[in-house]
N, C-alpha and C positions, 0 to 999 in steps of 0.2 A: 282373584279376577279383577282386572282393571275396569273402571267405569269411564264412559265417555263424558267429557266435561264440555258444557257449552261456553260461550264467550264470557259469562259472568262467573266462571269457575264453580258452577253448580252442576250436579248430575243432570244429564239430558234425559228427560223421561222417554224419549223415543228409542233410546238405546238400552233401557233397562228392561229386564225380563224377570218375572218371578220364577222361582225354581221349577215349579210344576209346568209352567208354560214353556220355559226354555228347554226342558228335558223331554216332555211328551208332546209338545205342540198343542196349539189351541184351535186347530182347524184352519187358521189363516196362514198364508205363506208370505214370507218377507221378500221373496224374489231374489234370494241369494243363489249363487252358483251358476253353472253354465246354463241350466234350463231357464233361469230367471232373466237372462240377458236377451236383448233384442236380437233378431235373426241376423242382422248385418254384423254385429259384434261377434256372434258365434262363427260366422263365416270367416271373419278376419283371423280369429284364433285358430280355427281348423286349417286355414290356408298356411299360416305360419308353421303349424305342426307338420304339414305335408312337405313344405319346403325344407324344413330341418331334417326330416326323415330321409329325403332324397340326398341332401348334402352330406349326411353322415353315412350313407350307403345302406341304411336299414329298410328302405322302402322297396317293395317287390315290383319289378317291372315284368309284365307278362311278355313272353315271346309270342310270335304269331302262332306257333304250334300249340303252346299252352292255351291261348285264347280259343283256338279252333277246337281243341279237345273239350274245354269247358262249355263252349257253345253247343257242341254235339251232345254232351251229357244233359244239358238243360233241355234241349229239344226232345231227347229220348225220354226224359222224365215227364215232360209235358204230354207226350203221346201216350205213355203208359197210364198217366193219371186220367187222361180223357177216355181211354178205353175202359178203365175201371169204373169211371163215372157212368159211362154208357151202359156197362154191364149191370150196374146196380139199379139203373132205371128200367132195364128190360131183363129181369131175371130169368125169363123163360127161354132166352136165346143162348144159354151157356152150352158151348160145343164140347166142353170137357166132360159132361155127364153122359154123352152118347156111348 
């Protein structure tokens, strides 16, 4: 493992971790990775990825027919969920028991 050196060629205490803390974490986060970035930087990286996907032909572009089908499925699911929720609130109105 290489250690970070400060300007005086001594190990920088901010970059050293004990084995237990480095492996298991001490409850504090160092802000590394995508989640530790500020929102604007995340947007920049995501935007670059989207442009690259479109440029390479890997990004999916919905046709109007696909979008219409997806929208109708979403609305049908919402209606079914609302009906089930209403049924669970008023259990005495089940018409399938007649």
